Backbone as a chain_set.jsonl record, in Angstrom:
{"seq": "MPEEKRPLPLRGLRHLALKVTDIARSRRFYEGILGMRIVWEPDPENIYLSLGSDNLALHQTAPGETLSPDPGQRLDHFGFIAETESDVDAVARKMEAAGVPIIKLPKRHRDGSYSFYMADPDGNVIQILYEPHISPLP", "coords": {"N": [[0.719, -1.232, -0.141], [0.726, 2.096, -0.777], [2.478, 4.741, 0.686], [0.823, 7.302, 2.463], [1.004, 10.661, 1.514], [2.059, 13.245, 3.368], [1.175, 16.584, 4.238], [4.21, 18.723, 4.972], [4.843, 20.066, 8.419], [4.656, 22.898, 7.938], [4.774, 26.725, 7.719], [4.829, 28.306, 5.246], [6.171, 30.442, 3.283], [8.108, 32.634, 4.645], [10.32, 34.047, 5.788], [12.891, 35.698, 4.528], [16.632, 36.007, 3.536], [18.836, 38.624, 2.927], [22.06, 39.287, 1.226], [23.848, 42.24, 1.364], [25.105, 45.207, 0.121], [25.37, 47.816, 1.428], [24.363, 48.367, 4.222], [23.04, 50.634, 5.571], [21.804, 51.981, 3.654], [20.37, 50.01, 2.331], [18.937, 49.566, 4.697], [17.086, 52.318, 4.842], [15.645, 51.724, 2.63], [14.133, 49.586, 2.894], [12.984, 49.863, 5.206], [12.402, 53.011, 5.511], [11.538, 53.116, 2.882], [9.431, 51.448, 2.057], [8.128, 50.648, 4.368], [8.481, 48.698, 6.343], [9.18, 47.395, 10.002], [11.479, 47.42, 12.044], [12.423, 44.504, 14.009], [14.403, 43.675, 15.159], [18.237, 44.152, 15.996], [20.871, 42.886, 16.124], [23.524, 43.715, 15.649], [25.752, 46.138, 14.142], [26.079, 44.865, 11.255], [23.852, 43.462, 10.794], [20.067, 43.18, 10.283], [16.947, 42.75, 11.297], [13.711, 42.424, 9.989], [10.275, 42.907, 9.713], [7.196, 42.834, 8.437], [3.681, 42.516, 8.419], [3.27, 39.221, 8.622], [5.853, 38.518, 7.651], [9.466, 38.064, 7.479], [12.421, 39.612, 6.999], [15.997, 39.39, 6.75], [18.88, 41.228, 6.68], [21.909, 41.196, 5.513], [25.176, 42.431, 6.136], [27.402, 42.82, 3.424], [31.062, 41.274, 4.09], [33.695, 43.102, 4.466], [35.381, 43.553, 1.307], [34.06, 41.353, 0.21], [31.98, 40.758, -2.509], [28.876, 40.821, -4.061], [27.54, 37.568, -5.646], [28.623, 37.02, -8.648], [27.492, 34.891, -10.607], [24.807, 33.675, -11.74], [23.37, 31.697, -10.94], [23.667, 31.663, -8.664], [21.807, 33.583, -7.701], [19.208, 35.68, -6.636], [15.927, 35.761, -8.294], [13.514, 36.919, -7.94], [11.781, 38.435, -5.494], [8.493, 38.676, -3.485], [6.15, 40.836, -2.034], [2.579, 40.673, -0.718], [-0.18, 42.249, -1.877], [-3.297, 43.688, -0.578], [-5.22, 44.276, -2.769], [-5.887, 44.913, -6.132], [-5.997, 47.585, -6.821], [-4.319, 48.768, -4.62], [-2.008, 47.659, -5.584], [-1.125, 48.937, -7.652], [-1.228, 51.702, -6.216], [1.069, 51.294, -4.64], [2.998, 51.406, -6.822], [2.753, 53.915, -7.91], [3.631, 55.311, -5.653], [6.363, 54.0, -5.179], [7.626, 54.976, -7.438], [7.321, 57.795, -7.456], [9.204, 57.903, -4.91], [11.657, 57.538, -6.562], [12.161, 54.891, -6.886], [13.921, 52.375, -8.862], [11.548, 51.289, -11.272], [11.071, 48.293, -12.751], [9.454, 46.49, -14.242], [6.163, 47.848, -15.571], [2.576, 47.843, -13.798], [0.93, 45.171, -14.3], [-1.598, 42.919, -15.746], [-1.609, 39.347, -15.237], [-1.424, 35.951, -16.845], [-2.608, 34.052, -15.166], [-4.643, 35.647, -13.797], [-3.46, 37.215, -11.658], [-1.983, 40.454, -10.451], [0.185, 43.032, -10.996], [3.749, 44.622, -10.281], [6.978, 45.185, -10.822], [10.453, 46.278, -9.192], [13.417, 47.589, -8.125], [15.376, 47.133, -5.202], [17.995, 48.742, -3.349], [20.352, 47.128, -4.081], [19.765, 46.253, -6.565], [18.246, 43.843, -6.048], [15.334, 42.018, -7.28], [11.949, 42.851, -6.803], [8.709, 41.935, -6.442], [5.233, 43.372, -6.364], [2.452, 42.171, -5.373], [-1.029, 41.371, -6.295], [-2.413, 38.581, -5.911], [-5.428, 36.366, -6.437], [-5.932, 34.117, -5.178], [-4.474, 34.251, -2.705], [-4.02, 36.729, -2.117], [-6.41, 37.615, -0.169], [-6.128, 36.298, 1.809], [-5.94, 35.904, 5.704]], "CA": [[-0.149, 0.259, 0.206], [1.584, 3.354, -0.889], [2.707, 5.645, 1.683], [-0.03, 8.524, 2.458], [1.755, 11.823, 1.814], [1.054, 14.411, 4.532], [2.016, 18.015, 4.199], [5.276, 18.929, 5.938], [4.509, 21.047, 9.128], [5.359, 24.571, 7.676], [3.178, 27.773, 7.499], [4.751, 29.083, 4.404], [7.728, 31.01, 3.005], [7.88, 34.115, 5.41], [11.266, 34.571, 6.047], [13.976, 35.614, 3.677], [17.519, 36.737, 3.795], [19.513, 38.948, 1.855], [23.299, 40.101, 1.407], [23.562, 44.049, 0.657], [26.411, 45.904, 0.164], [25.318, 49.216, 1.927], [22.896, 48.047, 5.158], [22.499, 51.623, 6.097], [20.956, 52.065, 2.527], [19.292, 48.86, 2.317], [17.672, 49.949, 5.762], [16.418, 53.358, 4.438], [14.755, 51.596, 1.564], [13.202, 48.788, 3.53], [12.105, 50.331, 6.842], [11.556, 54.197, 5.179], [10.067, 53.722, 1.796], [8.552, 49.987, 1.987], [7.435, 50.751, 5.73], [8.906, 47.449, 7.244], [9.546, 47.498, 10.874], [12.83, 46.573, 12.619], [12.198, 43.579, 14.924], [15.844, 42.704, 15.815], [19.539, 44.468, 15.447], [21.976, 42.358, 16.829], [24.843, 44.208, 15.442], [25.564, 46.902, 12.73], [25.887, 44.045, 10.046], [22.458, 42.731, 10.585], [18.995, 43.869, 10.847], [15.813, 41.813, 11.114], [12.492, 43.451, 9.526], [9.263, 42.255, 9.69], [5.788, 43.444, 7.818], [2.62, 41.265, 8.58], [3.708, 37.744, 9.131], [6.883, 38.079, 7.105], [10.535, 38.344, 8.34], [13.751, 39.878, 6.279], [17.184, 39.595, 7.329], [19.611, 41.923, 5.85], [23.387, 40.911, 6.174], [25.974, 43.358, 5.366], [28.585, 41.946, 3.128], [32.13, 41.674, 4.522], [34.966, 43.846, 3.554], [35.888, 42.773, 0.147], [33.013, 40.482, -0.291], [31.119, 41.021, -3.38], [27.587, 39.77, -4.378], [28.03, 36.708, -6.363], [28.244, 37.438, -9.878], [27.106, 33.716, -10.664], [23.19, 34.097, -11.867], [22.681, 30.33, -10.217], [23.486, 32.014, -6.754], [21.344, 34.879, -7.542], [17.558, 35.23, -6.522], [15.153, 36.168, -9.361], [12.778, 38.083, -7.377], [10.772, 37.733, -4.146], [7.384, 39.519, -3.507], [5.314, 41.264, -1.115], [1.22, 40.501, -1.338], [-0.957, 43.132, -1.481], [-4.639, 43.017, -0.718], [-6.166, 44.563, -3.827], [-5.307, 45.471, -7.447], [-5.572, 49.062, -6.509], [-2.963, 48.75, -3.44], [-0.489, 47.163, -6.171], [-1.148, 50.638, -8.333], [-0.929, 52.789, -5.271], [2.469, 51.072, -4.209], [3.725, 51.724, -7.591], [2.951, 55.352, -7.653], [4.643, 55.65, -4.241], [7.731, 53.932, -5.316], [7.867, 55.719, -8.524], [7.891, 58.972, -6.653], [10.304, 57.99, -4.137], [12.855, 57.187, -7.379], [12.687, 53.736, -6.692], [13.486, 51.701, -10.183], [10.502, 50.282, -11.79], [11.541, 47.092, -13.542], [8.274, 46.408, -15.114], [5.056, 48.144, -15.084], [1.798, 47.252, -13.354], [-0.061, 44.429, -15.004], [-2.392, 41.641, -15.208], [-0.864, 38.063, -15.402], [-2.131, 34.819, -17.386], [-3.256, 33.448, -14.055], [-5.379, 36.614, -13.084], [-2.717, 37.964, -10.586], [-1.754, 41.862, -11.146], [1.654, 43.26, -10.142], [4.658, 45.212, -10.844], [8.517, 44.71, -10.269], [11.054, 47.136, -8.84], [14.339, 47.175, -7.688], [15.88, 47.648, -4.41], [19.428, 49.561, -3.948], [21.353, 45.909, -4.727], [19.258, 45.711, -7.513], [17.398, 42.788, -5.844], [13.936, 42.612, -7.896], [10.633, 42.807, -5.892], [7.379, 41.957, -7.016], [4.345, 44.029, -5.379], [1.398, 41.26, -6.219], [-2.309, 40.717, -6.239], [-2.84, 37.078, -6.355], [-6.486, 36.245, -5.983], [-6.036, 32.842, -4.269], [-3.422, 34.349, -1.612], [-4.682, 38.016, -1.43], [-7.798, 37.509, 0.564], [-5.944, 35.337, 3.227], [-5.188, 36.604, 6.755]], "C": [[0.707, 0.999, 0.052], [1.559, 4.334, 0.349], [1.671, 7.084, 1.766], [1.12, 9.675, 2.373], [0.986, 12.57, 2.717], [2.162, 15.532, 4.293], [3.093, 17.831, 5.378], [4.391, 20.149, 6.831], [4.865, 22.46, 9.177], [4.258, 25.211, 7.304], [3.281, 28.465, 6.241], [6.152, 29.611, 4.178], [7.69, 32.222, 3.363], [9.107, 34.565, 6.095], [12.514, 34.355, 4.757], [15.403, 36.813, 3.806], [18.502, 37.271, 2.824], [20.757, 39.232, 2.07], [23.011, 41.405, 0.761], [24.756, 44.536, 0.892], [26.496, 47.186, 1.108], [23.962, 48.718, 3.208], [22.431, 49.522, 5.569], [21.126, 52.115, 4.63], [19.907, 51.287, 2.286], [18.27, 49.383, 3.752], [16.796, 51.26, 5.39], [15.404, 52.644, 3.41], [13.485, 50.511, 2.251], [12.344, 49.282, 4.684], [11.374, 51.863, 6.257], [10.79, 54.102, 4.098], [9.268, 52.128, 2.014], [7.863, 49.993, 3.371], [7.667, 49.447, 6.553], [9.413, 48.024, 8.548], [10.774, 47.0, 11.38], [12.531, 45.743, 13.686], [13.413, 43.362, 15.55], [17.174, 43.423, 15.102], [20.415, 43.927, 16.364], [23.007, 42.864, 16.896], [24.79, 45.24, 14.305], [25.594, 46.34, 11.806], [24.783, 43.494, 9.874], [21.357, 43.446, 10.877], [18.098, 42.753, 10.401], [14.736, 42.877, 10.995], [11.505, 42.601, 9.499], [8.136, 43.399, 8.868], [4.809, 42.614, 7.8], [3.632, 40.175, 9.457], [5.238, 37.407, 8.433], [7.967, 38.79, 7.897], [11.799, 38.461, 7.125], [14.676, 40.47, 6.921], [17.96, 40.431, 6.175], [20.684, 41.751, 6.627], [24.327, 41.511, 5.336], [27.086, 42.255, 4.787], [29.978, 42.006, 3.816], [32.751, 42.537, 3.684], [35.406, 43.135, 2.69], [35.168, 41.812, -0.721], [32.318, 41.306, -1.063], [29.804, 40.085, -3.478], [28.045, 38.67, -5.607], [27.646, 37.05, -7.797], [27.63, 36.074, -10.946], [25.671, 33.668, -10.659], [22.634, 32.646, -10.952], [22.84, 30.552, -8.765], [22.532, 33.252, -6.579], [19.666, 34.797, -7.25], [16.877, 36.134, -7.636], [14.448, 37.395, -8.696], [12.155, 37.444, -6.169], [9.632, 38.822, -4.041], [6.78, 39.838, -2.341], [3.355, 41.164, -1.788], [0.743, 41.401, -0.738], [-2.511, 42.547, -1.809], [-5.456, 43.259, -1.709], [-5.269, 44.843, -4.731], [-4.648, 46.996, -7.236], [-4.645, 49.341, -5.65], [-1.809, 48.439, -4.394], [-0.307, 48.699, -6.842], [-0.781, 51.634, -7.36], [0.707, 52.874, -4.886], [3.372, 51.511, -5.359], [4.053, 52.905, -7.822], [3.798, 55.648, -6.732], [6.105, 55.396, -4.724], [8.464, 54.704, -6.48], [8.381, 56.97, -7.996], [9.085, 59.13, -5.727], [11.555, 57.676, -5.074], [13.469, 55.858, -7.276], [12.938, 52.997, -8.475], [12.517, 50.833, -10.364], [11.072, 49.401, -13.084], [10.39, 46.895, -14.702], [6.943, 47.034, -14.484], [3.687, 47.517, -14.629], [0.879, 46.522, -14.352], [-0.714, 43.443, -15.051], [-1.537, 40.68, -16.267], [-1.929, 36.97, -15.951], [-3.247, 34.662, -16.227], [-4.184, 34.259, -13.217], [-4.86, 37.342, -12.029], [-2.536, 39.387, -11.228], [-0.697, 42.12, -10.164], [2.493, 44.136, -10.937], [5.903, 44.722, -10.338], [9.263, 45.785, -10.158], [12.036, 46.582, -8.304], [14.889, 47.587, -6.588], [17.444, 48.179, -4.435], [20.748, 48.674, -4.089], [20.927, 45.681, -5.769], [18.483, 44.2, -7.458], [15.912, 42.984, -6.604], [12.997, 41.99, -6.92], [9.683, 42.907, -6.861], [6.39, 42.298, -6.088], [3.142, 43.034, -6.052], [-0.063, 41.101, -5.581], [-2.53, 39.866, -6.53], [-4.434, 36.588, -5.564], [-6.815, 34.955, -4.759], [-5.389, 33.182, -2.719], [-3.71, 36.063, -1.047], [-5.407, 38.158, -0.119], [-7.354, 36.61, 1.709], [-5.4, 36.384, 4.427], [-3.991, 36.697, 7.097]], "O": [[1.718, 0.764, 0.714], [0.487, 4.603, 0.89], [1.944, 7.945, 0.93], [2.09, 9.597, 3.126], [-0.234, 12.615, 2.879], [3.389, 15.493, 4.196], [2.993, 17.114, 6.373], [3.574, 20.926, 6.337], [5.267, 23.087, 10.158], [3.209, 24.794, 6.813], [2.333, 29.15, 5.854], [7.13, 29.235, 4.825], [7.273, 33.047, 2.55], [8.999, 35.434, 6.96], [12.911, 33.313, 4.236], [15.323, 38.014, 4.062], [18.991, 36.532, 1.97], [20.923, 39.53, 3.253], [22.186, 41.634, -0.123], [25.398, 44.242, 1.9], [27.594, 47.565, 1.518], [22.764, 48.78, 2.932], [21.261, 49.556, 5.949], [19.948, 52.449, 4.752], [18.757, 51.668, 2.068], [17.047, 49.516, 3.703], [15.62, 51.146, 5.734], [14.257, 53.09, 3.428], [12.267, 50.64, 2.123], [11.161, 49.023, 4.907], [10.167, 52.058, 6.399], [9.694, 54.653, 3.996], [8.056, 52.32, 2.115], [6.913, 49.215, 3.455], [6.895, 49.247, 7.491], [10.058, 49.068, 8.456], [11.042, 45.877, 10.953], [12.289, 46.473, 14.648], [13.364, 42.771, 16.628], [17.296, 43.367, 13.878], [20.687, 44.545, 17.393], [23.678, 42.737, 17.919], [23.824, 45.212, 13.543], [25.114, 47.037, 10.912], [24.583, 42.964, 8.781], [21.481, 44.362, 11.689], [18.313, 41.996, 9.454], [14.724, 43.933, 11.629], [11.797, 41.431, 9.25], [8.344, 44.61, 8.781], [5.023, 41.708, 6.995], [4.368, 40.269, 10.439], [5.775, 36.309, 8.583], [7.781, 39.716, 8.686], [12.073, 37.484, 6.428], [14.615, 41.549, 7.51], [17.702, 40.318, 4.976], [20.766, 41.945, 7.84], [24.419, 41.296, 4.128], [27.522, 41.248, 5.346], [30.1, 43.149, 4.256], [32.498, 42.741, 2.497], [35.878, 42.044, 3.012], [35.418, 41.489, -1.882], [31.972, 42.416, -0.66], [29.711, 38.923, -3.081], [28.886, 39.019, -6.436], [26.486, 37.331, -8.099], [27.336, 36.392, -12.098], [25.17, 33.615, -9.536], [21.547, 32.652, -10.374], [22.34, 29.884, -7.86], [22.457, 33.86, -5.511], [18.998, 33.853, -7.672], [17.351, 37.255, -7.82], [14.743, 38.577, -8.873], [12.049, 36.243, -5.922], [9.893, 39.909, -4.556], [6.898, 38.972, -1.474], [2.967, 41.479, -2.913], [0.898, 41.648, 0.458], [-2.936, 41.687, -2.58], [-6.486, 42.586, -1.744], [-4.081, 45.025, -4.467], [-3.511, 47.448, -7.37], [-4.004, 50.351, -5.94], [-0.694, 48.877, -4.113], [0.592, 49.469, -6.503], [0.045, 52.471, -7.726], [1.423, 53.873, -4.813], [4.469, 51.977, -5.05], [5.225, 53.254, -7.965], [4.792, 56.304, -7.042], [6.954, 56.287, -4.72], [9.659, 54.997, -6.461], [9.575, 57.269, -8.015], [9.815, 60.12, -5.683], [12.601, 57.526, -4.443], [14.651, 55.555, -7.439], [12.012, 53.183, -9.265], [12.484, 49.745, -9.789], [11.42, 49.86, -14.172], [10.558, 47.161, -15.892], [6.602, 46.883, -13.311], [3.564, 46.416, -15.166], [0.16, 47.146, -15.132], [-0.394, 42.731, -14.099], [-1.048, 40.887, -17.377], [-3.109, 37.026, -15.607], [-4.423, 35.02, -16.3], [-4.561, 33.838, -12.123], [-5.612, 38.098, -11.414], [-2.878, 39.559, -12.398], [-0.581, 41.707, -9.01], [2.169, 44.449, -12.083], [5.903, 43.868, -9.451], [8.953, 46.607, -11.021], [11.993, 45.406, -7.94], [15.082, 48.793, -6.737], [18.091, 48.044, -5.474], [21.885, 49.136, -4.189], [21.558, 44.788, -6.334], [18.179, 43.533, -8.447], [15.367, 44.083, -6.509], [13.16, 40.913, -6.347], [9.68, 43.65, -7.842], [6.433, 41.724, -4.999], [2.933, 43.16, -7.258], [-0.189, 40.722, -4.417], [-3.013, 39.869, -7.662], [-4.55, 36.481, -4.343], [-7.625, 34.914, -3.833], [-5.711, 32.535, -1.722], [-3.623, 36.475, 0.11], [-4.964, 38.775, 0.849], [-8.192, 36.205, 2.515], [-4.68, 37.366, 4.244], [-3.677, 37.393, 8.062]]}, "num_chains": 1, "name": "protein.A"}
C-alpha cells in the first residue's frame, strides 16, 4: 500500500535573508520607503525587519566581499502580497515618486494576478503582487 503523503508542518515562506552591499542604504529602503519595521538589530551588520507575518533579514557583505556574479546563486525576485489590485497601483505610484527603479510596470498576468516589479538598492527585484488566491488570506 502506498505511503500516505502528508504535508510538512510548515506555515509558508515567511523568511528571506539577503546580503546587501550597504546596510544603511538598504535599511532606508526597506524601513523608510517600504514601511517595514525593525524587529531585531543584533549588531551593525545585521537587521531583521517585519511586515505582517513576514521576516526579512539584511546581512552586510564583509569587507572585500562582493555579491555573487554567478546567476545560479542569485535570487530571481521575491514579492510582497497586496490586498487589492488598486493597492498594487498605489504602491507603484509611491515607489516611482520615491525614485525607486521600476523594472516592469503594473500588468495583469495570465493567471489573473496583477503586479509590478521594482529594484532595491542592490538590484534585487521585488514584485508587488495581488494574487486572487493568496491576497484575501489573513
